[in-house]
py3Dmol code that shows the C-alpha trace and the ligand (Angstrom):
import py3Dmol

protein = """\
ATOM      1  CA  MET A   1      30.601   1.978   2.627  1.00  0.00           C
ATOM      2  CA  ARG A   2      29.598   3.559  -0.668  1.00  0.00           C
ATOM      3  CA  PHE A   3      30.671   2.518  -4.143  1.00  0.00           C
ATOM      4  CA  VAL A   4      31.169   5.155  -6.801  1.00  0.00           C
ATOM      5  CA  THR A   5      31.059   3.521 -10.184  1.00  0.00           C
ATOM      6  CA  ALA A   6      30.356   5.149 -13.544  1.00  0.00           C
ATOM      7  CA  GLY A   7      29.858   8.329 -11.569  1.00  0.00           C
ATOM      8  CA  TYR A   8      27.001   6.825  -9.539  1.00  0.00           C
ATOM      9  CA  THR A   9      27.234   6.325  -5.809  1.00  0.00           C
ATOM     10  CA  ILE A  10      25.742   2.991  -4.856  1.00  0.00           C
ATOM     11  CA  SER A  11      25.495   2.030  -1.197  1.00  0.00           C
ATOM     12  CA  GLY A  12      27.562  -0.868   0.029  1.00  0.00           C
ATOM     13  CA  SER A  13      24.500  -2.357   1.712  1.00  0.00           C
ATOM     14  CA  LEU A  14      22.693  -2.443  -1.644  1.00  0.00           C
ATOM     15  CA  ILE A  15      25.658  -4.095  -3.340  1.00  0.00           C
ATOM     16  CA  GLN A  16      25.859  -6.664  -0.541  1.00  0.00           C
ATOM     17  CA  ARG A  17      22.084  -7.309  -0.779  1.00  0.00           C
ATOM     18  CA  LEU A  18      22.342  -7.755  -4.539  1.00  0.00           C
ATOM     19  CA  ARG A  19      25.370 -10.042  -4.233  1.00  0.00           C
ATOM     20  CA  THR A  20      23.584 -12.316  -1.745  1.00  0.00           C
ATOM     21  CA  ALA A  21      20.058 -12.067  -3.194  1.00  0.00           C
ATOM     22  CA  LYS A  22      18.408 -15.430  -3.853  1.00  0.00           C
ATOM     23  CA  ARG A  23      15.294 -14.309  -5.769  1.00  0.00           C
ATOM     24  CA  VAL A  24      15.419 -11.103  -7.827  1.00  0.00           C
ATOM     25  CA  VAL A  25      12.542  -9.557  -9.782  1.00  0.00           C
ATOM     26  CA  VAL A  26      12.978  -6.693 -12.246  1.00  0.00           C
ATOM     27  CA  LEU A  27      10.113  -4.577 -13.613  1.00  0.00           C
ATOM     28  CA  THR A  28      10.989  -2.491 -16.673  1.00  0.00           C
ATOM     29  CA  GLY A  29       9.254   0.204 -18.682  1.00  0.00           C
ATOM     30  CA  ALA A  30       9.879   2.199 -21.829  1.00  0.00           C
ATOM     31  CA  GLY A  31      12.770   4.148 -20.242  1.00  0.00           C
ATOM     32  CA  VAL A  32      14.992   1.053 -20.395  1.00  0.00           C
ATOM     33  CA  SER A  33      14.710   1.108 -24.207  1.00  0.00           C
ATOM     34  CA  ALA A  34      15.177   4.893 -24.489  1.00  0.00           C
ATOM     35  CA  GLU A  35      18.938   4.570 -24.995  1.00  0.00           C
ATOM     36  CA  SER A  36      18.295   2.137 -27.824  1.00  0.00           C
ATOM     37  CA  GLY A  37      16.448   4.937 -29.586  1.00  0.00           C
ATOM     38  CA  VAL A  38      12.933   3.618 -28.888  1.00  0.00           C
ATOM     39  CA  PRO A  39      10.703   6.567 -27.937  1.00  0.00           C
ATOM     40  CA  THR A  40       9.068   6.286 -24.512  1.00  0.00           C
ATOM     41  CA  PHE A  41       5.354   6.765 -24.101  1.00  0.00           C
ATOM     42  CA  ARG A  42       5.942  10.088 -22.361  1.00  0.00           C
ATOM     43  CA  ASP A  43       8.069  11.330 -25.266  1.00  0.00           C
ATOM     44  CA  ALA A  44       5.938  13.389 -27.586  1.00  0.00           C
ATOM     45  CA  LEU A  45       5.069  11.343 -30.652  1.00  0.00           C
ATOM     46  CA  THR A  46       6.823  12.671 -33.727  1.00  0.00           C
ATOM     47  CA  GLY A  47       6.126  12.837 -37.442  1.00  0.00           C
ATOM     48  CA  LEU A  48       2.784  11.641 -38.673  1.00  0.00           C
ATOM     49  CA  TRP A  49       1.776  10.678 -35.140  1.00  0.00           C
ATOM     50  CA  ALA A  50       2.699  14.020 -33.530  1.00  0.00           C
ATOM     51  CA  THR A  51      -0.965  14.988 -33.307  1.00  0.00           C
ATOM     52  CA  PHE A  52      -1.903  11.770 -31.465  1.00  0.00           C
ATOM     53  CA  ASP A  53      -1.654  10.705 -27.843  1.00  0.00           C
ATOM     54  CA  PRO A  54      -0.502   7.069 -27.413  1.00  0.00           C
ATOM     55  CA  LEU A  55      -3.108   6.682 -24.700  1.00  0.00           C
ATOM     56  CA  GLU A  56      -5.640   7.419 -27.399  1.00  0.00           C
ATOM     57  CA  LEU A  57      -4.117   5.277 -30.155  1.00  0.00           C
ATOM     58  CA  ALA A  58      -3.380   2.201 -28.008  1.00  0.00           C
ATOM     59  CA  THR A  59      -7.059   1.397 -27.374  1.00  0.00           C
ATOM     60  CA  PRO A  60      -9.658  -0.966 -28.845  1.00  0.00           C
ATOM     61  CA  SER A  61     -11.923   1.995 -29.595  1.00  0.00           C
ATOM     62  CA  ALA A  62      -9.207   3.710 -31.675  1.00  0.00           C
ATOM     63  CA  PHE A  63      -8.757   0.466 -33.642  1.00  0.00           C
ATOM     64  CA  ALA A  64     -12.513   0.114 -34.120  1.00  0.00           C
ATOM     65  CA  ARG A  65     -12.774   3.751 -35.197  1.00  0.00           C
ATOM     66  CA  ASN A  66      -9.751   3.841 -37.494  1.00  0.00           C
ATOM     67  CA  PRO A  67      -8.145   0.411 -37.928  1.00  0.00           C
ATOM     68  CA  LYS A  68      -5.775   1.574 -40.661  1.00  0.00           C
ATOM     69  CA  LEU A  69      -4.367   4.476 -38.608  1.00  0.00           C
ATOM     70  CA  VAL A  70      -3.704   2.200 -35.621  1.00  0.00           C
ATOM     71  CA  TRP A  71      -2.330  -0.604 -37.836  1.00  0.00           C
ATOM     72  CA  ASP A  72       0.028   1.857 -39.571  1.00  0.00           C
ATOM     73  CA  TRP A  73       1.254   3.260 -36.225  1.00  0.00           C
ATOM     74  CA  TYR A  74       2.232  -0.223 -35.106  1.00  0.00           C
ATOM     75  CA  ALA A  75       3.664  -1.112 -38.516  1.00  0.00           C
ATOM     76  CA  GLU A  76       5.918   1.966 -38.306  1.00  0.00           C
ATOM     77  CA  ARG A  77       6.988   1.093 -34.735  1.00  0.00           C
ATOM     78  CA  ARG A  78       7.684  -2.512 -35.866  1.00  0.00           C
ATOM     79  CA  ALA A  79       9.810  -1.157 -38.733  1.00  0.00           C
ATOM     80  CA  GLN A  80      11.686   1.150 -36.312  1.00  0.00           C
ATOM     81  CA  LEU A  81      12.579  -1.864 -34.167  1.00  0.00           C
ATOM     82  CA  LEU A  82      14.484  -3.391 -37.098  1.00  0.00           C
ATOM     83  CA  GLN A  83      16.916  -0.453 -36.762  1.00  0.00           C
ATOM     84  CA  VAL A  84      17.538  -0.634 -33.003  1.00  0.00           C
ATOM     85  CA  ALA A  85      19.534  -2.932 -30.737  1.00  0.00           C
ATOM     86  CA  PRO A  86      19.542  -3.768 -27.032  1.00  0.00           C
ATOM     87  CA  ASN A  87      21.552  -1.276 -24.966  1.00  0.00           C
ATOM     88  CA  ALA A  88      23.943  -1.794 -22.037  1.00  0.00           C
ATOM     89  CA  GLY A  89      21.006  -1.716 -19.610  1.00  0.00           C
ATOM     90  CA  HIS A  90      19.283  -4.656 -21.336  1.00  0.00           C
ATOM     91  CA  LEU A  91      22.594  -6.534 -21.405  1.00  0.00           C
ATOM     92  CA  ALA A  92      23.245  -5.840 -17.708  1.00  0.00           C
ATOM     93  CA  LEU A  93      19.876  -7.388 -16.803  1.00  0.00           C
ATOM     94  CA  ALA A  94      20.775 -10.510 -18.796  1.00  0.00           C
ATOM     95  CA  GLN A  95      24.088 -10.670 -16.871  1.00  0.00           C
ATOM     96  CA  LEU A  96      22.241 -10.188 -13.578  1.00  0.00           C
ATOM     97  CA  GLU A  97      19.920 -13.099 -14.422  1.00  0.00           C
ATOM     98  CA  ALA A  98      22.970 -15.327 -14.857  1.00  0.00           C
ATOM     99  CA  ARG A  99      24.303 -14.256 -11.446  1.00  0.00           C
ATOM    100  CA  VAL A 100      21.314 -14.904  -9.184  1.00  0.00           C
ATOM    101  CA  PRO A 101      19.682 -18.234  -8.256  1.00  0.00           C
ATOM    102  CA  ALA A 102      16.106 -17.196  -9.140  1.00  0.00           C
ATOM    103  CA  PHE A 103      15.234 -14.310 -11.447  1.00  0.00           C
ATOM    104  CA  LEU A 104      12.186 -12.939 -13.250  1.00  0.00           C
ATOM    105  CA  LEU A 105      12.040  -9.969 -15.615  1.00  0.00           C
ATOM    106  CA  ALA A 106       8.539  -8.510 -15.940  1.00  0.00           C
ATOM    107  CA  THR A 107       8.478  -5.975 -18.731  1.00  0.00           C
ATOM    108  CA  GLN A 108       5.845  -3.509 -19.867  1.00  0.00           C
ATOM    109  CA  ASN A 109       7.803  -3.062 -23.080  1.00  0.00           C
ATOM    110  CA  VAL A 110       6.568  -4.604 -26.306  1.00  0.00           C
ATOM    111  CA  ASP A 111       9.852  -4.165 -28.217  1.00  0.00           C
ATOM    112  CA  GLY A 112      11.406  -7.599 -27.587  1.00  0.00           C
ATOM    113  CA  LEU A 113      14.786  -6.028 -26.696  1.00  0.00           C
ATOM    114  CA  HIS A 114      15.188  -7.947 -23.413  1.00  0.00           C
ATOM    115  CA  ALA A 115      15.029 -11.295 -25.215  1.00  0.00           C
ATOM    116  CA  ARG A 116      17.434 -10.010 -27.877  1.00  0.00           C
ATOM    117  CA  ALA A 117      19.827  -9.034 -25.050  1.00  0.00           C
ATOM    118  CA  GLY A 118      19.815 -12.604 -23.736  1.00  0.00           C
ATOM    119  CA  SER A 119      17.307 -12.404 -20.878  1.00  0.00           C
ATOM    120  CA  ARG A 120      15.454 -15.714 -20.509  1.00  0.00           C
ATOM    121  CA  GLU A 121      12.874 -15.617 -17.706  1.00  0.00           C
ATOM    122  CA  ILE A 122      10.721 -12.819 -19.152  1.00  0.00           C
ATOM    123  CA  VAL A 123       7.036 -11.992 -18.670  1.00  0.00           C
ATOM    124  CA  GLU A 124       5.782  -9.641 -21.402  1.00  0.00           C
ATOM    125  CA  LEU A 125       2.978  -7.983 -19.439  1.00  0.00           C
ATOM    126  CA  HIS A 126       1.780  -5.965 -22.446  1.00  0.00           C
ATOM    127  CA  GLY A 127       2.512  -8.327 -25.313  1.00  0.00           C
ATOM    128  CA  ASN A 128       4.999  -7.986 -28.160  1.00  0.00           C
ATOM    129  CA  ILE A 129       4.687  -5.660 -31.147  1.00  0.00           C
ATOM    130  CA  ALA A 130       6.557  -8.126 -33.390  1.00  0.00           C
ATOM    131  CA  ARG A 131       3.601 -10.521 -33.160  1.00  0.00           C
ATOM    132  CA  VAL A 132       0.336  -9.996 -35.060  1.00  0.00           C
ATOM    133  CA  ARG A 133      -2.925 -11.734 -34.204  1.00  0.00           C
ATOM    134  CA  CYS A 134      -6.415 -12.128 -35.612  1.00  0.00           C
ATOM    135  CA  SER A 135      -8.694  -9.543 -34.015  1.00  0.00           C
ATOM    136  CA  ARG A 136     -11.501 -12.122 -33.901  1.00  0.00           C
ATOM    137  CA  GLU A 137      -9.845 -15.508 -33.188  1.00  0.00           C
ATOM    138  CA  ASP A 138      -6.972 -14.012 -31.088  1.00  0.00           C
ATOM    139  CA  ARG A 139      -4.501 -16.520 -32.544  1.00  0.00           C
ATOM    140  CA  VAL A 140      -1.102 -15.299 -33.728  1.00  0.00           C
ATOM    141  CA  VAL A 141      -0.803 -15.017 -37.529  1.00  0.00           C
ATOM    142  CA  LYS A 142       2.662 -15.254 -39.063  1.00  0.00           C
ATOM    143  CA  ARG A 143       1.949 -14.489 -42.720  1.00  0.00           C
ATOM    144  CA  TRP A 144      -0.669 -12.359 -44.408  1.00  0.00           C
ATOM    145  CA  ASP A 145      -1.348 -10.732 -47.777  1.00  0.00           C
ATOM    146  CA  GLU A 146      -0.726  -6.996 -47.884  1.00  0.00           C
ATOM    147  CA  PRO A 147      -4.128  -5.454 -48.623  1.00  0.00           C
ATOM    148  CA  LEU A 148      -4.879  -3.647 -51.858  1.00  0.00           C
ATOM    149  CA  ASP A 149      -7.355  -1.410 -50.083  1.00  0.00           C
ATOM    150  CA  ALA A 150      -6.521   1.200 -47.446  1.00  0.00           C
ATOM    151  CA  MET A 151      -7.349  -1.118 -44.554  1.00  0.00           C
ATOM    152  CA  PRO A 152      -5.283  -3.393 -42.275  1.00  0.00           C
ATOM    153  CA  PRO A 153      -4.511  -6.885 -43.596  1.00  0.00           C
ATOM    154  CA  ARG A 154      -7.080  -9.573 -42.878  1.00  0.00           C
ATOM    155  CA  CYS A 155      -6.826 -12.932 -41.158  1.00  0.00           C
ATOM    156  CA  PRO A 156      -6.233 -15.584 -43.851  1.00  0.00           C
ATOM    157  CA  ALA A 157      -8.659 -17.909 -42.030  1.00  0.00           C
ATOM    158  CA  CYS A 158     -11.620 -15.723 -41.115  1.00  0.00           C
ATOM    159  CA  GLN A 159     -10.990 -12.401 -42.899  1.00  0.00           C
ATOM    160  CA  ALA A 160     -11.257 -10.345 -39.693  1.00  0.00           C
ATOM    161  CA  TYR A 161      -8.709  -7.525 -39.416  1.00  0.00           C
ATOM    162  CA  LEU A 162      -5.293  -8.401 -38.060  1.00  0.00           C
ATOM    163  CA  ARG A 163      -4.030  -6.421 -35.042  1.00  0.00           C
ATOM    164  CA  PRO A 164      -0.784  -6.126 -33.083  1.00  0.00           C
ATOM    165  CA  ASP A 165      -0.401  -8.750 -30.331  1.00  0.00           C
ATOM    166  CA  VAL A 166      -0.158  -6.118 -27.597  1.00  0.00           C
ATOM    167  CA  VAL A 167      -2.394  -5.222 -24.647  1.00  0.00           C
ATOM    168  CA  TRP A 168      -4.262  -1.995 -25.327  1.00  0.00           C
ATOM    169  CA  PHE A 169      -5.598   0.247 -22.572  1.00  0.00           C
ATOM    170  CA  GLU A 170      -8.828  -1.181 -21.169  1.00  0.00           C
ATOM    171  CA  GLU A 171      -7.774  -4.701 -22.230  1.00  0.00           C
ATOM    172  CA  MET A 172      -6.891  -7.498 -19.817  1.00  0.00           C
ATOM    173  CA  LEU A 173      -3.268  -8.583 -19.580  1.00  0.00           C
ATOM    174  CA  PRO A 174      -2.341 -11.976 -21.058  1.00  0.00           C
ATOM    175  CA  SER A 175      -3.693 -14.728 -18.798  1.00  0.00           C
ATOM    176  CA  GLY A 176      -1.126 -15.782 -16.262  1.00  0.00           C
ATOM    177  CA  ALA A 177       1.321 -12.951 -16.976  1.00  0.00           C
ATOM    178  CA  LEU A 178       0.324 -10.689 -14.090  1.00  0.00           C
ATOM    179  CA  GLU A 179      -0.189 -13.654 -11.754  1.00  0.00           C
ATOM    180  CA  ARG A 180       3.340 -14.928 -12.490  1.00  0.00           C
ATOM    181  CA  ALA A 181       4.880 -11.481 -11.969  1.00  0.00           C
ATOM    182  CA  GLU A 182       2.850 -10.867  -8.798  1.00  0.00           C
ATOM    183  CA  ALA A 183       3.761 -14.247  -7.291  1.00  0.00           C
ATOM    184  CA  ALA A 184       7.466 -13.659  -7.994  1.00  0.00           C
ATOM    185  CA  ALA A 185       7.282 -10.147  -6.512  1.00  0.00           C
ATOM    186  CA  ARG A 186       5.649 -11.487  -3.326  1.00  0.00           C
ATOM    187  CA  ASP A 187       8.448 -14.029  -2.986  1.00  0.00           C
ATOM    188  CA  CYS A 188      11.539 -12.013  -3.915  1.00  0.00           C
ATOM    189  CA  ASP A 189      14.199 -10.488  -1.685  1.00  0.00           C
ATOM    190  CA  LEU A 190      15.085  -7.697  -4.109  1.00  0.00           C
ATOM    191  CA  LEU A 191      13.050  -5.912  -6.779  1.00  0.00           C
ATOM    192  CA  ILE A 192      14.539  -3.439  -9.258  1.00  0.00           C
ATOM    193  CA  VAL A 193      12.066  -1.144 -11.051  1.00  0.00           C
ATOM    194  CA  ALA A 194      13.716   0.569 -13.999  1.00  0.00           C
ATOM    195  CA  GLY A 195      12.556   3.012 -16.664  1.00  0.00           C
ATOM    196  CA  THR A 196       8.890   3.235 -15.814  1.00  0.00           C
ATOM    197  CA  SER A 197       6.734   6.205 -14.912  1.00  0.00           C
ATOM    198  CA  GLY A 198       4.705   3.921 -12.677  1.00  0.00           C
ATOM    199  CA  GLU A 199       1.480   5.306 -14.156  1.00  0.00           C
ATOM    200  CA  VAL A 200       0.041   2.212 -15.812  1.00  0.00           C
ATOM    201  CA  TYR A 201      -1.792  -0.427 -13.802  1.00  0.00           C
ATOM    202  CA  PRO A 202      -1.874  -3.262 -12.964  1.00  0.00           C
ATOM    203  CA  ALA A 203       1.902  -3.400 -13.797  1.00  0.00           C
ATOM    204  CA  ALA A 204       2.679  -0.435 -11.534  1.00  0.00           C
ATOM    205  CA  ALA A 205       1.329  -2.383  -8.534  1.00  0.00           C
ATOM    206  CA  ILE A 206       4.081  -5.033  -8.797  1.00  0.00           C
ATOM    207  CA  PRO A 207       6.733  -3.147  -6.757  1.00  0.00           C
ATOM    208  CA  GLN A 208       4.236  -2.737  -3.897  1.00  0.00           C
ATOM    209  CA  TYR A 209       3.793  -6.533  -3.698  1.00  0.00           C
ATOM    210  CA  ALA A 210       7.555  -6.899  -3.244  1.00  0.00           C
ATOM    211  CA  LYS A 211       7.709  -4.090  -0.679  1.00  0.00           C
ATOM    212  CA  SER A 212       4.842  -5.595   1.338  1.00  0.00           C
ATOM    213  CA  ALA A 213       6.683  -8.928   1.350  1.00  0.00           C
ATOM    214  CA  GLY A 214       9.779  -7.276   2.850  1.00  0.00           C
ATOM    215  CA  ALA A 215      11.902  -7.104  -0.296  1.00  0.00           C
ATOM    216  CA  ARG A 216      14.352  -4.287  -0.888  1.00  0.00           C
ATOM    217  CA  VAL A 217      13.054  -2.092  -3.716  1.00  0.00           C
ATOM    218  CA  VAL A 218      15.463  -0.210  -5.988  1.00  0.00           C
ATOM    219  CA  GLU A 219      14.292   2.428  -8.490  1.00  0.00           C
ATOM    220  CA  VAL A 220      16.436   3.252 -11.544  1.00  0.00           C
ATOM    221  CA  ASN A 221      15.078   6.352 -13.254  1.00  0.00           C
ATOM    222  CA  PRO A 222      16.507   9.818 -14.000  1.00  0.00           C
ATOM    223  CA  ASN A 223      13.223  11.266 -12.729  1.00  0.00           C
ATOM    224  CA  PRO A 224      11.091  10.769  -9.616  1.00  0.00           C
ATOM    225  CA  THR A 225       7.904   8.735 -10.099  1.00  0.00           C
ATOM    226  CA  PRO A 226       4.927   7.682  -7.934  1.00  0.00           C
ATOM    227  CA  LEU A 227       6.966   4.539  -7.155  1.00  0.00           C
ATOM    228  CA  SER A 228       9.900   6.536  -5.707  1.00  0.00           C
ATOM    229  CA  ALA A 229       8.206   6.747  -2.317  1.00  0.00           C
ATOM    230  CA  LEU A 230       8.347   2.989  -1.820  1.00  0.00           C
ATOM    231  CA  ALA A 231      11.915   2.561  -3.067  1.00  0.00           C
ATOM    232  CA  ASP A 232      14.613   1.837  -0.486  1.00  0.00           C
ATOM    233  CA  ASP A 233      17.232   2.991  -2.986  1.00  0.00           C
ATOM    234  CA  THR A 234      16.715   5.452  -5.839  1.00  0.00           C
ATOM    235  CA  LEU A 235      19.449   5.535  -8.473  1.00  0.00           C
ATOM    236  CA  ARG A 236      18.736   8.717 -10.401  1.00  0.00           C
ATOM    237  CA  GLY A 237      20.316   8.068 -13.753  1.00  0.00           C
ATOM    238  CA  PRO A 238      19.844   6.437 -17.163  1.00  0.00           C
ATOM    239  CA  SER A 239      19.409   2.658 -16.965  1.00  0.00           C
ATOM    240  CA  ALA A 240      22.014   2.026 -19.680  1.00  0.00           C
ATOM    241  CA  VAL A 241      24.615   3.491 -17.273  1.00  0.00           C
ATOM    242  CA  VAL A 242      23.206   2.667 -13.845  1.00  0.00           C
ATOM    243  CA  LEU A 243      22.300  -1.000 -14.427  1.00  0.00           C
ATOM    244  CA  PRO A 244      25.778  -1.968 -15.715  1.00  0.00           C
ATOM    245  CA  ALA A 245      27.284   0.040 -12.822  1.00  0.00           C
ATOM    246  CA  LEU A 246      25.136  -1.895 -10.337  1.00  0.00           C
ATOM    247  CA  VAL A 247      26.092  -5.300 -11.778  1.00  0.00           C
ATOM    248  CA  ASP A 248      29.785  -4.335 -12.055  1.00  0.00           C
ATOM    249  CA  ALA A 249      29.835  -3.122  -8.434  1.00  0.00           C
ATOM    250  CA  ALA A 250      28.301  -6.390  -7.202  1.00  0.00           C
ATOM    251  CA  TRP A 251      30.412  -8.664  -9.401  1.00  0.00           C
ATOM    252  CA  PRO A 252      33.569  -6.741 -10.368  1.00  0.00           C
ATOM    253  CA  ALA A 253      35.012  -8.007 -13.630  1.00  0.00           C
ATOM    254  CA  ARG A 254      38.129 -10.076 -12.901  1.00  0.00           C
ATOM    255  CA  LYS A 255      41.233  -8.127 -13.849  1.00  0.00           C
ATOM    256  CA  ASP A 256      43.191 -10.872 -15.616  1.00  0.00           C
TER     257      ASP A 256
END
"""
ligand_1 = """\
80
BV8
C -6.430 -3.183 -17.424
C 1.113 -1.792 -25.026
C -8.324 -4.337 -16.601
C 0.567 -1.022 -26.195
C 0.545 -0.526 -23.014
C -10.294 3.318 -17.125
C -10.805 2.294 -17.909
C -10.115 1.115 -18.095
C -8.889 0.931 -17.530
C -8.383 1.952 -16.770
C -9.053 3.133 -16.543
N -8.290 3.932 -15.747
C -7.143 3.280 -15.463
C -7.201 2.091 -16.060
C -6.198 1.089 -16.040
C -5.267 1.346 -17.227
C -4.259 2.379 -16.802
O -3.434 2.104 -15.975
N -4.344 3.596 -17.389
C -3.400 4.634 -17.028
C -3.135 5.516 -18.231
C -3.981 5.416 -15.867
N -4.657 0.072 -17.495
C -5.175 -0.729 -18.419
O -6.079 -0.431 -19.155
C -4.551 -2.121 -18.453
N -5.583 -3.095 -18.442
O -6.430 -2.441 -16.473
O -7.322 -4.223 -17.596
C -9.505 -3.554 -17.084
C -10.123 -3.955 -18.254
C -11.239 -3.252 -18.680
C -11.711 -2.155 -17.953
C -11.053 -1.764 -16.772
C -9.930 -2.447 -16.348
C -3.748 -2.302 -19.721
C -2.548 -1.399 -19.686
C -1.598 -1.766 -20.835
C -1.635 -0.701 -21.904
N -0.650 -1.017 -22.962
N 1.454 -0.869 -23.950
C 1.646 -0.245 -26.924
O 2.818 -0.327 -26.541
O 1.277 0.424 -27.883
S 0.967 0.569 -21.815
C 2.315 1.395 -22.357
O 2.344 2.575 -21.630
C 3.583 0.699 -22.049
O 3.505 -0.689 -22.232
C 3.834 1.075 -20.636
O 3.254 0.161 -19.777
C 3.078 2.363 -20.524
C 4.064 3.486 -20.435
O 4.654 3.354 -19.257
P 6.229 3.357 -19.122
O 6.764 2.097 -19.665
O 6.453 3.676 -17.723
O 6.753 4.493 -20.076
P 6.599 6.052 -19.873
O 6.896 6.686 -21.171
O 5.311 6.326 -19.175
O 7.753 6.424 -18.823
C 9.095 6.249 -19.177
C 9.877 6.376 -17.893
O 11.246 6.124 -18.203
C 9.822 7.757 -17.267
O 9.648 7.629 -15.867
C 11.212 8.345 -17.560
O 11.640 9.197 -16.506
C 12.041 7.119 -17.602
N 13.238 7.212 -18.430
C 13.451 7.975 -19.533
N 14.691 7.739 -20.005
C 15.245 6.796 -19.207
C 14.323 6.457 -18.211
N 14.584 5.551 -17.251
C 15.788 4.951 -17.275
N 16.732 5.225 -18.205
C 16.499 6.135 -19.169
N 17.441 6.404 -20.080
"""
view = py3Dmol.view(width=600, height=400)
view.addModel(protein, "pdb")
view.setStyle({"model": 0}, {"cartoon": {"style": "trace"}})
view.addModel(ligand_1, "xyz")
view.setStyle({"model": 1}, {"stick": {}})
view.zoomTo()
view.show()
């Protein structure tokens, strides 16, 4: 049996598996925030940053070389986030969490939109751009003086530069984050991977852990990715349409 909802055909066996799933893991990437207006990493950077490659800017060496440029890039992205809101895909994942007995959302996104949508069990694999930390002591700093010079603000305690509390390329993920996501993936019966190009490790390895443990793997992405080969179901569409369609097909809204 096949469900057609919101124009997307979803197999009856997937709906049944979702409806009866006991432990669901979701891995998200920048594509899930695209419909909120947050540029993905594969989107060309625009404006002042058009001449930069995020893979270059999001590194410790870029910050060491030009702390102000990197600080300003994150400050602009932080400011952009004040203008955006969670989309229907974020909200559908929060609804899904409420429907299944055990749920974990592992996100590569640093925009905080899953929490704003109401998701609770979240692992931020790559940190959160809204938080700022001391580049020397690594503790989060909530208030700082805007600098008079053309440099990033400094830690009020030790005067080292402040930096965004995100994981740059060539940096380790927050302790325990990957382990928690990996353990949940190895123990789940269904894993949904949505909005990620599957290029960045170790996050991109998470769906394989689920697959190896016998879970059903569902990919939600308008485009094929290196993870498509291990997906049992590929739903080729935008997550803000497909995710609500998936949840609505599994738990149709009561028609009062
Ligand atoms: C690590 C935070 C151990 C910052 C990010 C050489 C030296 C050192 C390391 C490496 C190396 N070679 C490889 C590595 C590992 C490296 C890596 O994987 N590199 C890649 C480029 C090959 N990984 C690391 O460095 C990680 N740490 O390995 O530590 C170590 C330590 C020292 C030395 C060696 C190893 C740290 C990785 C974390 C980096 N930080 N973000 C910030 O945000 O500024 S990564 C950042 O890019 C995002 O967080 C995200 O993870 C990644 C982008 O991926 P996506 O989210 O998938 O987004 P993308 O734009 O790529 O794709 C969007 C997708 O959405 C597309 O598929 C598109 O089709 C789809 N889409 C579009 N619209 C929609 C949609 N889908 C659904 N709906 C839509 N509407």
